[in-house]
C-alpha angles and dihedrals in degrees: 000000000000131000119203120198122203140048095220130120085270090052091056091050091051092051091050092051093048091047087066087070093061087220128123120258138160129245124187129204128181095232139020091245089071093073116170117196113228138165095207107014124105112222121223121187130198128051120278126215122216094272095048093046091049091050092048092050093050093044094048098039093241110191100178137028122208115197108203096155128130111288090242095053090107097162093053093048088051092049092049091049093051093049093046092052093044093052098031091241123156117239124210113200111206095208130195123244110251127198115235113280107263117221087218088072123079103232122208128189093211144350095272089056089047091055090049094051094045089054093046091055094045096243110165101156111062139172110203118199092177099109135252094286090067097055090089093048091052095042095109088059104045092042087062094040110037094179091089135114134205124201115214140168114283094250130122092231090055092052092047092051091052092050090046087059089051097252113152112254092220089061094059120100125182138232110252098026095092137002115250096258093048089048091053091049092050098048101029096206122188090230143007121227118199141152127251092252100156133235095305089051092059093247095142093048090055092049092047092050092049091049092050090052094041094241118150115240128220114190133191110227115237110255117254119260125230110278095236094060112110107228125218126166104194148031097266093048089051094049093047093049090050089048088053098044098037106022095182097052095086112045090216127033127225125236142200125261120236085251091061091046093052090047094051092046091049095049092046091050092053092048089049092050093049096043098032088225133124112254121220099177139010135207113212137174123245121218090263092057096255117138118225134172131229129186117247112219103191137013125193115191140193132153090259104039145012130205125198128187130203128183113230113242110198094182111216094330111116099244129159090213094059111127097009122136118248116191134194125195117195124195136166108233114243090246134013116268115268093207104088090199093058119107114259087223108046113200115203133186118229133179113336095017110111125242120229113238103163133056124245102062094096089244130105114266107250093025129108121283092244107135125229098255096051089047091052091046090052094048095046094048094046093044090055091054092048093051092049088054095047092253099120095141097043124123123224136190114211117192115194117199133178109194094200095036099103092054099047094042089079087068093058137069090256098104089053090051093050095253109138135186101024151352131308123252099226146154135120099203099027091235133090110217110202123211140165115222094243093047093047094050091049089050090054090051093051091050092051090049090052092048091052093044093060092052106268118149089181134061126187114210119201135168099242151320095306097052091041091056090055100042095048086074088065093056107033094161098055117099122244091256090065092067113080131176118231096183098193098329101100096145095047091047093052092046090052092049089052093046091050091048097241105179098205124034125184121190117199112195137173121224100261093057092037093061092051092046093048089058090053105267110136092180106057101183111143090229089061104037137011126198117278115229092195091056092049089049090054093050092049090048090054093058093047101257114178126246094261092054091047091050092051089049089061089058096052115142098180128010097239087070084079090078089066096035101056114082113243091241090059097042096096092047090049092052093047096049094043094049092043089060090046089050094052090052094048105035097076089060091060106045095160100034136087108241128202123179121196125193111217121209121218089249095050106264112141118216121200126201128213101230127155126202112258 
């Protein structure tokens, strides 16, 4: 059993991650306004002191505490710490992501120090974005300098609390009335005071607005957390720590992609080369900015190069690459590259990494089958290490090898894609999310039920995180619960939406799945169906594609090549005919619902079709 503390943005993310387990857990918020929607969580309201929390944990057999409270909730952090130490419970802290501390900001450890520094710099006209709870702490300052403003939540209790502390009502402004920059323009303060609230707390937006208006910034540093808290800063890190601490909580465990393994091995090798020390683990950054850690199994060192090895862990996903060794050897070239267009970090494929022989993969023919996102991950992680060591202009060679890659590649789709001699280094998120068909479909059902329970008449289905990121821009006013991943189960998702009487259904789809769906395949998993060149040929013929385009279509390696293949003057026709076919396949599953299908480009553009129900 798990207890979550905090009704913040992070708290909502924690609840969403734990809901994937389909197991019961508890989440506690201080007030009833901090409602978190959950399919399986039991909501507790009202703060708990140390004794009450300890009693609750003992009574309900709590095995893990997750602190997702505001970074400035010092008393709650302390209470959680005391309970955890008393009961020998682990604590995961779901921490916010913070930008680097800028030297242009005047940093203060507490409000007393902030008052002192404001006085020292002669600031008498202040805008405080630190919240209503800080009015009392700053009272010695604003009593002496009445030309100050506080921004608070637009709630009657916030106003009453400010008035109780004696703050003038006319000096109160409210969240939501004006954007930060407009507020600064209207009030023209001599300084802005804020808290180090992290990216999700809008900290960077406040700093940017102040910089644009040339207003000095004073910031209260976030208080330190207890040393025994286990820090994570994203959904995957949270899930992996829970899988480690409570292995039975999630029925299936997540894994790492080959791209993540190559990144961790590469970064560890560079650290080993620079430090001349064996590496046993490596922290690396995912494409979404989240930091995770991976064990390093072997390190080979010399003064000129270092090689590190990781073993790929696919979790419970059935993957032929599970358990294989992925190695990275890092060397500094003997001299800097003369070719100014060459990458500073050159990524090479060694034994067991496939070689590209056909166009369409987005990779150079003759080059290694290391996809664009893993290459970007490797470069960004290594560049960070170089910059921290004052080696910004250095060049590196990174050689990725997979000793068993040539053998296991025969059990993949690589030969069909024209990748020979080994496996591909792939992965767009860095994480392999496992699922059984039954569990995944049940998860979709629960998510639709939650979306409906909070008053949504519309759900937006999308295949995964990437497509969701793009399609959210089409529906900025819908809550997060309205966006649901279908994975490959398009048909099952639409049937569930119909069964649960969802009035409006939007299906966001990328071109690979769209071509399969248009032909009538409602489950688009690559293990069940591959794209049909003859069908694509027929669609292109129907929109008047010329002979050259049709010939190229017969040479397709992967479907996303179509974005480059189709002439611009035929693009709209292509979208219309493709989505019309998709609509005809899907519409019968939603007899009472309004259906919209949106085709999503790799770069994020969303294409709509004008299709009417027959």
